[in-house]
N, CA, C and O atoms as a GROMACS GRO file, in nm:
protein
  308
    1MET      N    1  -5.164   0.894  -2.129
    1MET     CA    2  -5.097   0.962  -2.237
    1MET      C    3  -4.994   1.056  -2.177
    1MET      O    4  -5.024   1.131  -2.084
    2ILE      N    5  -4.876   1.053  -2.229
    2ILE     CA    6  -4.772   1.146  -2.189
    2ILE      C    7  -4.779   1.265  -2.284
    2ILE      O    8  -4.759   1.249  -2.404
    3ALA      N    9  -4.806   1.381  -2.232
    3ALA     CA   10  -4.812   1.501  -2.315
    3ALA      C   11  -4.670   1.548  -2.344
    3ALA      O   12  -4.589   1.564  -2.253
    4HIS      N   13  -4.642   1.569  -2.469
    4HIS     CA   14  -4.512   1.618  -2.511
    4HIS      C   15  -4.519   1.768  -2.528
    4HIS      O   16  -4.625   1.824  -2.555
    5GLN      N   17  -4.407   1.832  -2.512
    5GLN     CA   18  -4.398   1.975  -2.532
    5GLN      C   19  -4.433   2.005  -2.678
    5GLN      O   20  -4.373   1.945  -2.767
    6PRO      N   21  -4.525   2.095  -2.705
    6PRO     CA   22  -4.554   2.128  -2.844
    6PRO      C   23  -4.427   2.174  -2.916
    6PRO      O   24  -4.350   2.253  -2.861
    7PRO      N   25  -4.405   2.123  -3.037
    7PRO     CA   26  -4.282   2.157  -3.106
    7PRO      C   27  -4.278   2.302  -3.153
    7PRO      O   28  -4.382   2.362  -3.182
    8ASN      N   29  -4.160   2.356  -3.158
    8ASN     CA   30  -4.140   2.486  -3.218
    8ASN      C   31  -4.167   2.470  -3.367
    8ASN      O   32  -4.107   2.382  -3.429
    9PRO      N   33  -4.253   2.550  -3.426
    9PRO     CA   34  -4.285   2.531  -3.568
    9PRO      C   35  -4.165   2.547  -3.662
    9PRO      O   36  -4.173   2.512  -3.779
   10HIS      N   37  -4.053   2.599  -3.611
   10HIS     CA   38  -3.935   2.618  -3.694
   10HIS      C   39  -3.834   2.504  -3.679
   10HIS      O   40  -3.730   2.505  -3.744
   11HIS      N   41  -3.866   2.407  -3.593
   11HIS     CA   42  -3.774   2.296  -3.567
   11HIS      C   43  -3.845   2.163  -3.588
   11HIS      O   44  -3.963   2.150  -3.553
   12ALA      N   45  -3.776   2.067  -3.644
   12ALA     CA   46  -3.832   1.934  -3.662
   12ALA      C   47  -3.837   1.862  -3.527
   12ALA      O   48  -3.754   1.887  -3.440
   13VAL      N   49  -3.935   1.775  -3.509
   13VAL     CA   50  -3.946   1.694  -3.388
   13VAL      C   51  -3.861   1.569  -3.410
   13VAL      O   52  -3.873   1.502  -3.513
   14ILE      N   53  -3.777   1.539  -3.313
   14ILE     CA   54  -3.684   1.426  -3.325
   14ILE      C   55  -3.753   1.297  -3.280
   14ILE      O   56  -3.815   1.293  -3.173
   15ALA      N   57  -3.741   1.194  -3.361
   15ALA     CA   58  -3.796   1.063  -3.330
   15ALA      C   59  -3.698   0.988  -3.241
   15ALA      O   60  -3.586   0.956  -3.284
   16GLN      N   61  -3.737   0.959  -3.118
   16GLN     CA   62  -3.645   0.900  -3.021
   16GLN      C   63  -3.600   0.759  -3.057
   16GLN      O   64  -3.480   0.732  -3.055
   17LEU      N   65  -3.693   0.669  -3.089
   17LEU     CA   66  -3.656   0.530  -3.116
   17LEU      C   67  -3.568   0.520  -3.240
   17LEU      O   68  -3.463   0.454  -3.238
   18ALA      N   69  -3.610   0.583  -3.348
   18ALA     CA   70  -3.533   0.577  -3.472
   18ALA      C   71  -3.397   0.643  -3.456
   18ALA      O   72  -3.297   0.591  -3.505
   19SER      N   73  -3.391   0.755  -3.388
   19SER     CA   74  -3.263   0.825  -3.369
   19SER      C   75  -3.166   0.738  -3.291
   19SER      O   76  -3.047   0.732  -3.324
   20HIS      N   77  -3.215   0.671  -3.188
   20HIS     CA   78  -3.130   0.583  -3.109
   20HIS      C   79  -3.080   0.465  -3.194
   20HIS      O   80  -2.962   0.432  -3.190
   21ALA      N   81  -3.169   0.403  -3.269
   21ALA     CA   82  -3.132   0.286  -3.350
   21ALA      C   83  -3.038   0.323  -3.465
   21ALA      O   84  -2.946   0.247  -3.498
   22LEU      N   85  -3.059   0.439  -3.524
   22LEU     CA   86  -2.978   0.480  -3.640
   22LEU      C   87  -2.847   0.546  -3.599
   22LEU      O   88  -2.754   0.551  -3.680
   23GLY      N   89  -2.839   0.596  -3.478
   23GLY     CA   90  -2.720   0.668  -3.435
   23GLY      C   91  -2.710   0.807  -3.494
   23GLY      O   92  -2.603   0.867  -3.499
   24ARG      N   93  -2.824   0.859  -3.537
   24ARG     CA   94  -2.832   0.996  -3.590
   24ARG      C   95  -2.975   1.044  -3.573
   24ARG      O   96  -3.065   0.963  -3.550
   25GLN      N   97  -2.996   1.172  -3.583
   25GLN     CA   98  -3.130   1.225  -3.565
   25GLN      C   99  -3.221   1.188  -3.682
   25GLN      O  100  -3.182   1.198  -3.798
   26ALA      N  101  -3.340   1.145  -3.648
   26ALA     CA  102  -3.444   1.116  -3.746
   26ALA      C  103  -3.564   1.206  -3.714
   26ALA      O  104  -3.594   1.230  -3.598
   27THR      N  105  -3.630   1.253  -3.816
   27THR     CA  106  -3.740   1.347  -3.800
   27THR      C  107  -3.873   1.274  -3.790
   27THR      O  108  -3.902   1.184  -3.870
   28LEU      N  109  -3.952   1.312  -3.694
   28LEU     CA  110  -4.085   1.256  -3.673
   28LEU      C  111  -4.181   1.313  -3.775
   28LEU      O  112  -4.178   1.433  -3.804
   29GLU      N  113  -4.267   1.228  -3.830
   29GLU     CA  114  -4.368   1.274  -3.925
   29GLU      C  115  -4.491   1.186  -3.919
   29GLU      O  116  -4.490   1.080  -3.857
   30VAL      N  117  -4.597   1.231  -3.983
   30VAL     CA  118  -4.720   1.152  -3.990
   30VAL      C  119  -4.700   1.044  -4.095
   30VAL      O  120  -4.661   1.072  -4.209
   31CYS      N  121  -4.729   0.920  -4.055
   31CYS     CA  122  -4.716   0.805  -4.144
   31CYS      C  123  -4.851   0.734  -4.150
   31CYS      O  124  -4.940   0.760  -4.070
   32ARG      N  125  -4.864   0.644  -4.249
   32ARG     CA  126  -4.990   0.573  -4.266
   32ARG      C  127  -4.966   0.424  -4.279
   32ARG      O  128  -4.872   0.380  -4.344
   33SER      N  129  -5.053   0.346  -4.216
   33SER     CA  130  -5.052   0.201  -4.232
   33SER      C  131  -5.197   0.154  -4.245
   33SER      O  132  -5.290   0.235  -4.241
   34ALA      N  133  -5.215   0.025  -4.259
   34ALA     CA  134  -5.350  -0.030  -4.267
   34ALA      C  135  -5.429  -0.002  -4.140
   34ALA      O  136  -5.552   0.006  -4.143
   35ALA      N  137  -5.360   0.014  -4.027
   35ALA     CA  138  -5.425   0.039  -3.898
   35ALA      C  139  -5.467   0.185  -3.881
   35ALA      O  140  -5.548   0.215  -3.794
   36GLY      N  141  -5.413   0.275  -3.961
   36GLY     CA  142  -5.445   0.417  -3.951
   36GLY      C  143  -5.320   0.503  -3.959
   36GLY      O  144  -5.216   0.458  -4.006
   37PHE      N  145  -5.331   0.625  -3.914
   37PHE     CA  146  -5.220   0.719  -3.916
   37PHE      C  147  -5.149   0.716  -3.782
   37PHE      O  148  -5.213   0.701  -3.678
   38TYR      N  149  -5.018   0.731  -3.785
   38TYR     CA  150  -4.937   0.727  -3.663
   38TYR      C  151  -4.819   0.822  -3.680
   38TYR      O  152  -4.794   0.871  -3.790
   39LEU      N  153  -4.747   0.847  -3.572
   39LEU     CA  154  -4.627   0.929  -3.578
   39LEU      C  155  -4.508   0.837  -3.584
   39LEU      O  156  -4.492   0.749  -3.498
   40GLY      N  157  -4.424   0.855  -3.683
   40GLY     CA  158  -4.310   0.767  -3.702
   40GLY      C  159  -4.208   0.827  -3.795
   40GLY      O  160  -4.200   0.949  -3.812
   41THR      N  161  -4.129   0.739  -3.855
   41THR     CA  162  -4.021   0.784  -3.943
   41THR      C  163  -4.016   0.701  -4.070
   41THR      O  164  -4.067   0.589  -4.077
   42TYR      N  165  -3.953   0.760  -4.169
   42TYR     CA  166  -3.919   0.691  -4.293
   42TYR      C  167  -3.768   0.698  -4.309
   42TYR      O  168  -3.705   0.798  -4.274
   43VAL      N  169  -3.710   0.592  -4.362
   43VAL     CA  170  -3.569   0.590  -4.399
   43VAL      C  171  -3.564   0.540  -4.543
   43VAL      O  172  -3.620   0.436  -4.574
   44ASP      N  173  -3.496   0.614  -4.629
   44ASP     CA  174  -3.490   0.581  -4.771
   44ASP      C  175  -3.629   0.560  -4.830
   44ASP      O  176  -3.651   0.466  -4.906
   45HIS      N  177  -3.722   0.646  -4.794
   45HIS     CA  178  -3.859   0.646  -4.844
   45HIS      C  179  -3.940   0.523  -4.804
   45HIS      O  180  -4.044   0.495  -4.864
   46GLU      N  181  -3.893   0.449  -4.703
   46GLU     CA  182  -3.964   0.332  -4.652
   46GLU      C  183  -3.997   0.354  -4.505
   46GLU      O  184  -3.918   0.416  -4.433
   47PRO      N  185  -4.113   0.304  -4.457
   47PRO     CA  186  -4.143   0.316  -4.314
   47PRO      C  187  -4.033   0.251  -4.231
   47PRO      O  188  -3.987   0.142  -4.263
   48TYR      N  189  -3.992   0.319  -4.124
   48TYR     CA  190  -3.885   0.267  -4.040
   48TYR      C  191  -3.931   0.243  -3.897
   48TYR      O  192  -3.910   0.134  -3.843
   49SER      N  193  -3.992   0.345  -3.834
   49SER     CA  194  -4.034   0.326  -3.695
   49SER      C  195  -4.173   0.384  -3.673
   49SER      O  196  -4.215   0.478  -3.740
   50ARG      N  197  -4.242   0.325  -3.577
   50ARG     CA  198  -4.366   0.383  -3.524
   50ARG      C  199  -4.331   0.434  -3.386
   50ARG      O  200  -4.300   0.356  -3.296
   51GLU      N  201  -4.336   0.565  -3.368
   51GLU     CA  202  -4.298   0.628  -3.242
   51GLU      C  203  -4.419   0.648  -3.149
   51GLU      O  204  -4.403   0.646  -3.027
   52SER      N  205  -4.536   0.666  -3.205
   52SER     CA  206  -4.655   0.690  -3.122
   52SER      C  207  -4.724   0.559  -3.086
   52SER      O  208  -4.730   0.465  -3.166
   53VAL      N  209  -4.776   0.556  -2.964
   53VAL     CA  210  -4.860   0.443  -2.922
   53VAL      C  211  -4.992   0.448  -3.000
   53VAL      O  212  -5.045   0.346  -3.042
   54GLU      N  213  -5.042   0.568  -3.017
   54GLU     CA  214  -5.174   0.588  -3.078
   54GLU      C  215  -5.172   0.573  -3.230
   54GLU      O  216  -5.070   0.592  -3.296
   55TYR      N  217  -5.288   0.538  -3.281
   55TYR     CA  218  -5.321   0.550  -3.423
   55TYR      C  219  -5.438   0.648  -3.431
   55TYR      O  220  -5.521   0.653  -3.341
   56TRP      N  221  -5.444   0.724  -3.539
   56TRP     CA  222  -5.554   0.817  -3.561
   56TRP      C  223  -5.624   0.781  -3.690
   56TRP      O  224  -5.566   0.719  -3.778
   57ASN      N  225  -5.751   0.822  -3.700
   57ASN     CA  226  -5.831   0.789  -3.818
   57ASN      C  227  -5.796   0.875  -3.939
   57ASN      O  228  -5.814   0.831  -4.053
   58THR      N  229  -5.746   0.996  -3.915
   58THR     CA  230  -5.714   1.086  -4.026
   58THR      C  231  -5.575   1.145  -4.011
   58THR      O  232  -5.520   1.151  -3.901
   59ARG      N  233  -5.520   1.187  -4.123
   59ARG     CA  234  -5.390   1.254  -4.122
   59ARG      C  235  -5.396   1.382  -4.038
   59ARG      O  236  -5.302   1.414  -3.965
   60LYS      N  237  -5.507   1.455  -4.048
   60LYS     CA  238  -5.522   1.579  -3.972
   60LYS      C  239  -5.519   1.553  -3.821
   60LYS      O  240  -5.455   1.628  -3.748
   61GLU      N  241  -5.586   1.450  -3.775
   61GLU     CA  242  -5.584   1.417  -3.632
   61GLU      C  243  -5.442   1.386  -3.585
   61GLU      O  244  -5.400   1.430  -3.478
   62ALA      N  245  -5.367   1.310  -3.665
   62ALA     CA  246  -5.228   1.277  -3.630
   62ALA      C  247  -5.141   1.402  -3.631
   62ALA      O  248  -5.058   1.421  -3.542
   63GLN      N  249  -5.159   1.486  -3.731
   63GLN     CA  250  -5.081   1.611  -3.741
   63GLN      C  251  -5.112   1.702  -3.623
   63GLN      O  252  -5.021   1.764  -3.566
   64ASP      N  253  -5.238   1.712  -3.587
   64ASP     CA  254  -5.277   1.795  -3.472
   64ASP      C  255  -5.213   1.742  -3.344
   64ASP      O  256  -5.165   1.820  -3.262
   65ALA      N  257  -5.211   1.609  -3.326
   65ALA     CA  258  -5.148   1.550  -3.208
   65ALA      C  259  -4.999   1.584  -3.204
   65ALA      O  260  -4.946   1.615  -3.098
   66LEU      N  261  -4.933   1.577  -3.318
   66LEU     CA  262  -4.791   1.610  -3.327
   66LEU      C  263  -4.768   1.757  -3.291
   66LEU      O  264  -4.682   1.788  -3.209
   67VAL      N  265  -4.842   1.844  -3.352
   67VAL     CA  266  -4.825   1.988  -3.331
   67VAL      C  267  -4.856   2.028  -3.187
   67VAL      O  268  -4.789   2.114  -3.130
   68ASN      N  269  -4.958   1.965  -3.128
   68ASN     CA  270  -5.001   2.001  -2.993
   68ASN      C  271  -4.930   1.921  -2.883
   68ASN      O  272  -4.952   1.946  -2.765
   69GLY      N  273  -4.846   1.825  -2.923
   69GLY     CA  274  -4.776   1.744  -2.824
   69GLY      C  275  -4.866   1.648  -2.750
   69GLY      O  276  -4.835   1.607  -2.638
   70GLN      N  277  -4.977   1.610  -2.811
   70GLN     CA  278  -5.075   1.521  -2.747
   70GLN      C  279  -5.065   1.380  -2.801
   70GLN      O  280  -5.156   1.331  -2.868
   71TRP      N  281  -4.954   1.314  -2.770
   71TRP     CA  282  -4.934   1.176  -2.812
   71TRP      C  283  -4.839   1.109  -2.713
   71TRP      O  284  -4.773   1.176  -2.634
   72THR      N  285  -4.833   0.976  -2.719
   72THR     CA  286  -4.754   0.898  -2.626
   72THR      C  287  -4.639   0.832  -2.700
   72THR      O  288  -4.660   0.764  -2.800
   73GLN      N  289  -4.517   0.851  -2.650
   73GLN     CA  290  -4.397   0.792  -2.709
   73GLN      C  291  -4.390   0.642  -2.677
   73GLN      O  292  -4.399   0.604  -2.561
   74ARG      N  293  -4.374   0.558  -2.779
   74ARG     CA  294  -4.350   0.416  -2.755
   74ARG      C  295  -4.211   0.402  -2.693
   74ARG      O  296  -4.122   0.481  -2.722
   75GLN      N  297  -4.194   0.302  -2.610
   75GLN     CA  298  -4.066   0.280  -2.542
   75GLN      C  299  -3.976   0.179  -2.614
   75GLN      O  300  -3.855   0.177  -2.592
   76HIS      N  301  -4.035   0.097  -2.700
   76HIS     CA  302  -3.960  -0.007  -2.773
   76HIS      C  303  -4.012  -0.017  -2.916
   76HIS      O  304  -4.126   0.019  -2.944
   77PHE      N  305  -3.926  -0.066  -3.006
   77PHE     CA  306  -3.968  -0.091  -3.144
   77PHE      C  307  -4.077  -0.194  -3.147
   77PHE      O  308  -4.126  -0.230  -3.254
   0.00000   0.00000   0.00000
């Protein structure tokens, strides 16, 4: 696991894969799929990218990982 710097609570965490693909900054957030909760992005209210390698069982676990920087960035879509 690559530990990320915990985000400043006053700044959004930038989603690397989505930002690169879109050509603009995209904000990382907790998302949900059939596999569980993950860190990713939405575009036009639709899921767009999964940025985290991990899935978590609960929204709280995923949010804690985001806040604490304890997640692994995927390298490819």
